[in-house]
C-alpha positions in Angstrom: 6.7 8.3 -43.3 5.3 5.0 -43.6 2.8 4.8 -40.7 1.1 7.8 -41.8 -1.9 6.3 -44.0 -3.4 7.9 -46.6 -7.2 7.2 -47.7 -7.7 8.7 -50.7 -8.9 7.2 -53.9 -5.7 7.9 -56.0 -3.2 6.3 -53.7 -1.0 3.1 -54.2 -1.6 0.5 -51.4 0.2 1.4 -48.4 3.7 -0.8 -48.3 4.4 -1.2 -44.3 7.6 -2.7 -43.5 7.9 -5.8 -41.2 9.9 -3.7 -38.9 7.2 -1.3 -38.8 4.6 -3.8 -37.8 6.9 -6.1 -35.5 7.2 -2.9 -33.7 4.0 -2.0 -33.2 2.7 -5.2 -32.4 5.5 -5.9 -29.7 6.7 -8.7 -32.0 3.5 -10.1 -32.6 2.6 -10.9 -29.1 -0.1 -12.9 -27.9 -1.2 -9.8 -25.2 -1.5 -7.5 -28.7 -3.9 -10.6 -30.3 -7.3 -9.7 -30.8 -8.7 -12.6 -33.2 -7.7 -15.6 -35.4 -9.3 -16.6 -38.7 -8.9 -19.3 -41.2 -5.7 -17.7 -43.0 -4.2 -16.0 -39.7 -3.9 -14.1 -36.8 -5.0 -10.6 -35.8 -3.6 -8.2 -33.8 -3.9 -4.7 -32.5 -1.2 -2.1 -33.5 -0.8 1.4 -32.9 1.0 3.7 -35.5 3.1 6.8 -34.2 0.3 9.0 -35.6 -1.8 7.4 -33.5 -4.3 5.3 -35.8 -5.2 2.2 -34.4 -4.8 -0.6 -37.1 -5.6 -4.3 -37.2 -2.7 -6.0 -38.4 -3.2 -9.8 -39.9 -0.5 -11.9 -40.2 -0.9 -14.9 -43.1 -0.2 -18.3 -41.5 0.2 -19.2 -45.6 3.8 -18.6 -46.8 3.8 -20.0 -50.0 2.6 -16.8 -52.0 3.9 -15.6 -55.3 4.8 -11.9 -54.9 2.8 -11.1 -58.2 -0.5 -12.8 -57.4 -0.2 -11.6 -53.8 0.1 -8.0 -55.2 -2.8 -8.5 -57.8 -5.0 -10.0 -55.8 -4.4 -7.1 -53.0 -5.0 -4.4 -55.3 -8.2 -6.0 -56.0 -9.2 -5.9 -52.1 -7.9 -2.7 -51.9 -10.4 -1.1 -54.3 -13.3 -2.7 -52.3 -14.9 0.2 -50.9 -18.4 -0.3 -49.0 -20.2 1.5 -45.5 -20.3 -2.4 -44.2 -17.1 -3.8 -45.3 -14.3 -3.1 -43.3 -11.4 -1.0 -45.0 -8.7 -2.4 -45.8 -5.2 0.3 -45.3 -2.2 -1.6 -45.9 0.2 -4.5 -46.5 3.8 -6.0 -46.4 5.0 -8.3 -48.7 8.8 -8.8 -47.8 11.2 -11.9 -48.0 13.7 -11.5 -45.1 16.6 -13.3 -43.9 16.7 -15.1 -40.2 18.4 -17.2 -38.8 16.0 -20.6 -38.0 17.2 -24.1 -36.0 17.8 -26.6 -38.8 18.9 -30.6 -37.4 20.6 -28.6 -34.3 22.2 -26.0 -36.2 21.4 -22.5 -36.9 21.0 -21.7 -40.3 19.9 -18.6 -42.4 17.0 -19.0 -44.2 14.5 -16.8 -46.4 11.3 -15.9 -44.8 8.5 -14.4 -46.7 6.0 -12.3 -44.8 2.8 -11.7 -45.8 0.7 -9.2 -43.7 -2.8 -7.1 -44.2 -3.6 -4.4 -42.6 -7.3 -3.0 -42.0 -9.1 -0.2 -40.2 -9.6 -1.1 -36.7 -13.2 -0.8 -34.8 -13.2 -0.5 -30.8 -16.8 -1.4 -30.5 -15.3 -5.2 -31.4 -17.4 -7.9 -33.2 -20.6 -8.9 -33.3 -20.4 -12.2 -30.9 -19.8 -9.9 -28.0 -23.5 -8.7 -28.4 -25.7 -11.9 -29.3 -28.8 -11.6 -26.8 -32.1 -13.1 -26.8 -35.0 -10.5 -27.5 -35.3 -9.9 -23.6 -32.2 -7.9 -23.5 -29.1 -6.8 -25.2 -29.6 -4.3 -28.5 -33.6 -3.4 -29.7 -35.4 -4.7 -32.5 -34.2 -1.3 -34.5 -30.5 -1.5 -33.8 -30.8 -5.4 -34.4 -32.2 -4.8 -37.6 -30.0 -2.1 -39.3 -27.0 -4.8 -38.3 -29.1 -7.6 -40.4 -29.6 -5.1 -43.3 -25.8 -4.0 -43.1 -24.4 -7.0 -43.2 -26.8 -8.4 -46.2 -25.9 -5.3 -48.2 -21.9 -6.0 -47.3 -22.3 -9.8 -48.7 -24.8 -8.9 -51.6 -21.4 -6.0 -52.4 -18.8 -9.1 -52.3 -20.7 -11.2 -54.3 -22.1 -8.8 -56.8 -19.6 -5.7 -56.7 -17.8 -4.0 -59.4 -14.7 -5.8 -58.1 -15.8 -9.3 -59.3 -17.2 -12.3 -57.2 -15.8 -12.5 -53.8 -17.0 -15.1 -51.4 -16.4 -15.1 -47.6 -16.2 -18.4 -47.0 -16.0 -17.9 -43.1 -18.8 -15.6 -42.4 -19.8 -15.6 -38.4 -20.4 -13.1 -35.9 -17.0 -13.0 -35.1 -16.2 -11.7 -38.7 -18.7 -8.6 -38.2 -17.5 -5.8 -36.5 -19.2 -2.7 -35.2 -18.2 0.7 -35.4 -19.1 3.4 -32.6 -22.7 3.6 -33.9 -23.2 -0.3 -34.5 -22.9 0.2 -38.1 -21.8 -3.5 -39.1 -18.5 -4.0 -41.0 -17.5 -7.3 -42.7 -13.9 -8.5 -41.9 -11.5 -11.2 -43.7 -13.5 -10.8 -46.8 -11.7 -11.9 -49.9 -8.9 -13.8 -48.5 -9.7 -17.2 -50.4 -9.2 -15.3 -53.5 -5.4 -14.9 -52.5 -4.9 -19.0 -52.1 -6.7 -19.9 -55.6 -4.2 -22.4 -56.4 -5.6 -24.3 -52.8 -9.2 -23.7 -53.1 -11.7 -23.8 -56.0 -14.9 -22.5 -56.3 -16.2 -26.1 -56.7 -14.5 -28.3 -54.4 -11.8 -28.2 -52.2 -9.6 -30.1 -49.6 -8.5 -27.1 -47.7 -10.9 -26.6 -44.4 -12.3 -23.7 -44.4 -15.1 -21.9 -42.8 -16.3 -22.2 -38.8 -18.7 -25.4 -37.5 -22.6 -24.3 -37.4 -22.0 -21.7 -39.9 -20.6 -24.5 -42.7 -23.6 -25.7 -45.4 -24.3 -29.5 -45.7 -22.9 -29.4 -49.5 -19.4 -28.1 -47.9 -19.3 -30.3 -44.9 -20.6 -33.5 -46.8 -19.2 -33.0 -50.3 -16.7 -30.0 -49.8 -18.6 -28.0 -52.3 -18.7 -24.6 -52.7 -21.2 -21.7 -54.1 -22.2 -18.6 -53.3 -25.1 -20.1 -51.5 -22.0 -20.9 -48.6 -21.9 -17.4 -47.5 -26.2 -17.3 -47.6 -26.4 -20.2 -45.3 -23.9 -18.8 -42.8 -25.7 -15.4 -43.3 -29.4 -17.2 -42.5 -27.7 -18.7 -39.3 -26.2 -15.0 -38.3 -29.5 -13.4 -38.5 -31.5 -16.6 -36.6 -28.7 -15.3 -33.9 -28.7 -11.3 -34.0 -32.8 -12.2 -33.8 -33.0 -14.9 -31.0 -29.3 -15.0 -28.9 -26.5 -17.8 -29.5 -28.8 -20.5 -28.6 -30.9 -19.9 -31.1 -29.8 -22.6 -33.3 -30.2 -25.5 -30.2 -34.1 -24.0 -30.3 -34.6 -24.5 -34.1 -33.6 -28.2 -33.8 -35.5 -28.7 -31.2 -38.9 -27.8 -32.7 -40.5 -27.3 -36.3 -40.1 -24.3 -38.0 -43.4 -22.8 -37.8 -43.3 -23.2 -34.5 -39.6 -21.5 -33.6 -41.3 -18.4 -36.0 -44.4 -18.3 -33.7 -42.0 -18.2 -30.7 -39.5 -15.4 -31.6 -42.5 -13.2 -32.8 -44.4 -13.9 -29.5 -41.0 -13.0 -27.8 -40.4 -9.8 -29.7 -44.2 -8.9 -29.7 -43.8 -9.0 -25.6 -40.6 -6.8 -25.7 -42.9 -4.4 -28.2 -45.5 -4.1 -25.7 -42.9 -3.1 -22.5 -40.7 -0.9 -24.4 -41.0 2.6 -23.1 -42.3 5.1 -24.7 -44.9 3.1 -25.8 -45.4 1.9 -29.3 -48.7 2.5 -30.8 -50.6 -0.4 -31.9 -50.0 0.5 -35.5 -46.4 0.3 -34.7 -46.5 -2.5 -33.2 -47.8 -4.1 -36.1 -45.1 -3.1 -38.5 -42.4 -3.7 -36.3 -43.5 -7.7 -35.7 -44.1 -7.8 -40.0 -40.2 -6.8 -39.8 -39.2 -9.6 -37.5 -41.5 -12.4 -39.3 -40.2 -11.8 -42.5 -36.3 -11.5 -41.5 -36.9 -14.8 -39.2 -38.9 -16.5 -42.5 -36.1 -15.4 -44.6 -33.2 -16.5 -42.3 -35.1 -19.6 -42.2 -35.1 -20.1 -46.2 -31.4 -19.1 -46.4 -30.5 -22.2 -44.1 -32.4 -24.5 -46.1 -30.2 -27.8 -47.0 -30.9 -27.9 -50.5 -28.5 -25.0 -51.5 -31.1 -24.6 -54.6 -34.1 -23.6 -52.3 -32.1 -20.5 -51.0 -32.4 -17.2 -52.2 -29.8 -15.2 -53.2 -28.0 -12.4 -51.7 -29.6 -10.3 -54.1 -33.0 -11.5 -53.4 -32.2 -11.1 -49.9 -31.6 -7.5 -50.0 -34.1 -7.0 -52.6 -36.6 -8.2 -49.8 -35.1 -6.0 -47.4 -35.6 -3.0 -49.5 -39.2 -3.6 -50.1 -39.2 -4.3 -46.4 -38.3 -0.7 -45.9 -40.7 0.9 -48.3 -43.5 -0.6 -46.8 -42.0 0.8 -43.1 -42.2 3.9 -44.4 -45.4 4.0 -45.5 -47.0 2.4 -42.9 -44.8 3.9 -39.7 -43.3 6.9 -40.6 -43.3 8.1 -36.9 -40.6 5.4 -36.0 -38.4 6.7 -38.8 -35.4 9.4 -37.8 -36.5 12.8 -38.2 -33.7 13.9 -40.8 -32.3 12.0 -44.0 -30.1 9.4 -42.9 -26.4 10.1 -43.6 -23.9 7.3 -43.2 -22.3 8.1 -39.6 -18.7 6.8 -40.7 -18.3 9.3 -43.8 -20.7 12.5 -43.7 -20.0 15.1 -46.8 -17.2 12.4 -48.6 -15.6 14.0 -51.1 -14.5 11.6 -53.7 -10.9 13.1 -55.3 -10.1 11.0 -58.7 -6.6 10.3 -59.5 -5.5 11.1 -62.9 -6.1 8.3 -64.7 -9.6 7.4 -63.1 -12.8 8.3 -64.8 -16.4 7.7 -63.7 -18.1 4.2 -65.4 -20.9 3.4 -63.5 -23.4 5.0 -61.2 -26.0 3.2 -59.3 -28.2 3.9 -56.0 -32.0 3.7 -55.1 -34.9 6.2 -54.7 -38.0 6.2 -52.7 -40.1 8.3 -50.4 -39.1 10.2 -47.1 -41.1 11.3 -44.5 -39.9 15.3 -44.7 -40.1 15.3 -48.8 -43.1 15.4 -50.3 -41.8 13.5 -53.4 -39.4 10.9 -53.9 -36.0 11.6 -52.8 -32.8 9.8 -54.0 -31.9 7.5 -50.9 -28.3 6.4 -51.6 -25.7 6.6 -54.3 -22.3 4.3 -55.0 -19.8 5.4 -58.1 -18.0 3.0 -59.6 -14.5 4.3 -61.6 -12.5 2.1 -64.1 -10.1 1.4 -60.7 -12.5 1.4 -57.7 -15.8 1.9 -56.3 -17.0 4.9 -53.5 -20.1 4.2 -51.5 -22.9 3.6 -51.0 -23.4 7.0 -49.8 -26.8 7.3 -47.8 -28.6 4.2 -45.9 -30.7 3.2 -48.8 -34.2 1.7 -49.5 -36.6 1.7 -52.1 -36.5 1.6 -56.1 -32.9 0.5 -57.1 -31.5 2.3 -60.4 -28.2 1.6 -62.3 -26.7 3.4 -64.8 -23.1 1.8 -66.3 -21.1 3.3 -69.4 -18.8 0.2 -70.9 -17.4 2.2 -74.2 -16.6 6.0 -72.0 -17.2 7.4 -69.2 -19.6 9.8 -67.3 -18.3 12.8 -67.1 -21.1 15.2 -65.2 -24.9 15.1 -63.7 -28.4 16.8 -63.8 -31.0 16.4 -61.9 -34.0 17.9 -59.7 -33.1 19.1 -55.9 -34.6 21.4 -53.4 -34.5 20.6 -49.6 -33.3 16.5 -50.8 -31.7 15.5 -54.0 -34.9 14.1 -55.6 -33.3 12.5 -58.9 -30.2 12.3 -60.8 -28.4 11.8 -64.3 -25.2 11.7 -66.2 -23.7 13.0 -69.2 -21.7 10.7 -71.2 -18.6 11.0 -73.2 -17.9 7.9 -75.5 -14.8 6.8 -75.6 -13.3 9.6 -74.3 -12.7 9.2 -70.5 -12.6 12.4 -68.5 -9.5 13.0 -66.1 -9.0 14.8 -62.8 -13.0 14.7 -61.9 -13.5 15.7 -58.9 -17.1 15.8 -57.1 -18.5 16.3 -53.6 -21.2 13.9 -52.8 -24.1 14.4 -49.7 -26.6 12.3 -49.1 -28.9 15.5 -48.7 -27.9 18.3 -51.4 -28.6 21.5 -50.2 -29.4 24.1 -53.0 -31.8 27.1 -53.4 -32.8 26.1 -57.3 -35.5 23.4 -58.0 -33.8 22.1 -61.1 -30.0 22.2 -61.5 -28.5 21.1 -65.1 -24.7 21.1 -66.7 -24.2 23.9 -69.5 -21.0 22.7 -71.4 -19.5 24.7 -74.0 -20.6 25.2 -77.4 -18.9 23.6 -80.3 -17.8 20.2 -78.7 -20.1 17.9 -80.5 -23.3 16.5 -80.0 -22.2 13.4 -78.3 -20.9 15.7 -75.3 -24.8 16.7 -74.5 -25.8 12.9 -73.9 -27.3 11.5 -70.4 -27.9 8.2 -69.8 -30.6 8.2 -67.0 -32.5 4.9 -64.8 -33.1 2.6 -65.6 -36.4 1.9 -63.8 -37.6 -1.5 -63.0 -35.6 -5.1 -61.8 -32.1 -6.4 -62.0 -33.0 -9.8 -63.5 -32.0 -11.2 -66.8 -29.7 -9.5 -69.5 -28.1 -6.1 -69.8 -29.5 -4.4 -73.0 -27.6 -1.4 -74.4 -27.1 0.5 -77.6 -23.8 0.1 -79.6 -23.6 3.3 -81.5 -24.0 6.8 -79.7 -27.4 7.8 -80.9 -28.2 11.5 -82.2 -32.0 10.9 -83.4 -35.3 8.1 -82.7 -37.2 6.9 -85.4 -39.3 4.7 -84.4 -40.5 2.5 -81.5 -42.4 -0.7 -81.8 -43.9 -1.9 -78.4 -45.6 -5.2 -77.8 -47.5 -5.2 -74.3 -50.7 -7.3 -73.0 -50.8 -7.5 -69.3 -46.8 -6.0 -69.2 -44.5 -4.7 -71.8 -43.6 -8.1 -73.4 -40.7 -6.2 -76.0 -39.1 -3.2 -77.3 -37.5 -2.1 -80.1 -36.5 0.9 -81.8 -34.9 2.6 -84.6 -32.4 5.7 -84.4 -30.3 7.7 -86.7 -26.7 8.4 -85.7 -24.2 11.7 -85.8 -23.6 10.7 -89.4 -27.2 9.7 -90.5 -26.9 6.2 -90.5 -30.0 4.5 -89.0 -29.5 1.2 -86.8 -32.4 -1.0 -85.3 -32.4 -2.1 -82.3 -34.4 -5.2 -80.5 -36.7 -6.7 -80.4 -36.0 -6.7 -76.3 -38.0 -9.4 -74.8 -40.2 -11.9 -75.5 -43.2 -13.1 -77.6 -46.6 -12.6 -77.1 -48.9 -9.4 -76.9 -50.2 -6.9 -79.7 -47.7 -4.6 -81.2 -47.7 -1.0 -81.7 -45.4 0.9 -84.0 -44.6 4.9 -83.3 -43.4 6.6 -86.3 -41.9 9.7 -85.3 -42.1 12.8 -87.8 -39.4 15.0 -89.3 -39.9 17.4 -86.8 -41.1 15.2 -84.0 -38.8 13.8 -81.2 -40.1 12.2 -77.4 -40.4 14.5 -74.9 -42.1 12.2 -72.1 -41.8 8.5 -70.7 -43.6 7.6 -67.8 -44.6 3.9 -66.8 -45.1 1.8 -63.8 -43.2 -1.1 -62.3 -44.7 -4.3 -60.6 -44.9 -7.9 -60.2 -45.9 -10.2 -62.8 -46.3 -13.7 -62.4 -43.0 -15.3 -60.8 -41.0 -12.0 -61.4 -40.9 -9.2 -58.4 -40.1 -6.2 -61.1 -41.1 -5.7 -65.0 -42.0 -3.0 -66.6 -46.1 -3.1 -66.5 -46.6 -0.2 -69.0 -45.5 2.6 -70.7 -46.8 5.9 -72.1 -45.1 8.4 -74.4 -45.4 11.8 -75.3 -44.0 14.0 -77.8 -43.0 18.2 -78.5 -46.3 17.8 -80.7 -48.3 17.3 -77.8 -49.0 13.7 -79.0 -49.4 10.5 -76.7 -48.7 7.3 -77.4 -50.1 4.6 -75.0 -50.4 3.9 -72.3 -49.0 0.3 -73.9 -49.5 -2.5 -70.9 -52.3 -2.6 -67.8 -50.0 -1.1 -65.6 -50.0 -1.7 -61.7 -47.2 -1.2 -59.5 -45.2 1.4 -58.3 -45.2 4.7 -61.2 -41.9 6.7 -62.8 -41.6 9.3 -64.8 -38.3 10.5 -66.3 -37.2 14.3 -66.1 -36.7 15.7 -69.6 -35.6 19.3 -70.4 -37.3 21.5 -72.6 -34.1 21.9 -75.0 -33.9 18.0 -74.9 -35.5 14.8 -75.9 -34.8 11.0 -75.6 -32.9 9.6 -78.0 -32.7 6.0 -77.0 -33.0 3.0 -74.5 -30.9 0.6 -72.6 -31.9 -1.5 -69.6 -32.4 -5.5 -68.7 -34.5 -8.0 -70.5 -35.5 -11.6 -71.2 -39.0 -13.3 -71.6 -40.2 -9.9 -71.0 -39.0 -6.3 -70.0 -38.0 -6.0 -66.8 -36.1 -2.6 -66.8 -35.6 0.7 -69.4 -33.7 3.6 -69.0 -33.0 6.2 -71.4 -30.4 8.3 -73.5 -31.3 12.1 -73.5 -29.9 14.6 -75.8 -29.8 18.2 -75.0 -29.8 20.7 -77.5 -26.9 23.4 -76.5 
């Protein structure tokens, strides 16, 4: 039936008839109206199977059918826990009698409707209050963090840049657990002919949430959303009257006022917080407020990117984990909307990218995988888990990811991937849980013999930052021959040579900049890299770069450490019957991130 929406990965967008949508909204009556945005009016509808949906009837009817369907498919691929799920659409042309010059004439009417999941708690603007009442700080912080992660996904996700252009509390919905979900995302892409990412004559946005460069010059960049987000964060922390307070006093005085007000509430909370816990909460308040004020800078060039905002919040979470673990939940966080999500790939869908975060957890003796996001050739799944800690990212541009290995006990501690160059896997299905319950401490995939060396290649990492340019190998590696590291305080550059499966030698790099002393490692005929460790830390204006590296081989030789170190240590797990045969990462003036290719000997 048309009203039974299926939300699996391999289904096409749900084509809902205008007759059905007219019926469930009582002919789009005002009593069913629940909101109005820049591109249309939203109504509540209930399908025959009892599912509630939000029905958005678009105001602009002059859309090309092919363009509408292409862009709708793009929006359908957006899958994120902090973004409202798009579940259906209507794209019909029907004949209708309309009055014209005093007569009824038969006209062709275009109907364009988008349908979203319905969230009963409604929008965030119904819950804004100052610090003396309403949501406690932890709830507000989680709403801030979730909203930022949703915007980051829109700006930097696999579906391409999507600017929201109307972020406001009314477009942030809350589920039953107060998890924020961004609504009305991506509709600007449906109207590309009338909306430029540079200047526009179309009025968009909401007064109070629009940046100065748009108000004055109609100039649009990603910083439009960052400005809106800054206003929202201030209102979440201090209530809807916060903007007027901010205009009445200097920024520093405003920070001190909000800090003092929240400190008072922390001290009055029952059960009482310890002095250390209050200190950690106060740091959260101050950091969020300072960051929000940076987001609303009049000069857009002084605002942080949304990726920088999320990175700063992740660092704040890591600090909170170390200083106040007693305030954290007693078990590994699980996305309440989708515990134990099962991802079923379609017949022509294959995995191309995996990313996530690792970090400490109060119940685990070692770092755990705190979130995972999966990207395929046709969509994205996740993130699963609530994140925090050090980010990692692995992608395969010339093939597909066909399996996994890692370390696990009570939790998933590490994860690596097996890749198949230029041979996408079909019908791959995996069941992902945030806490992987297994009996063994070390699990890996054993593939059939005779498939060739390329099938036993794993791509693991990278560790480090997310800036500058992606670096990767173009030919599948078989054996690593040599490495050249230039280092001083940090790892300035990395170059290496390797043989492919046919014995042909390839040279890669140097990745990075100039400077530092050069060290070359030439591996013997029976020598290969068995271990890699190092540190990630800040250097100058760069937040996360590779500050040291150390290599070990099967001959018990150690090379390094290169660089002076400092920061967060990392260790690459390599199995007994495996070796490191290549590298990938990110580099600009230095090596900012590094991952490895691991070949397993079957």
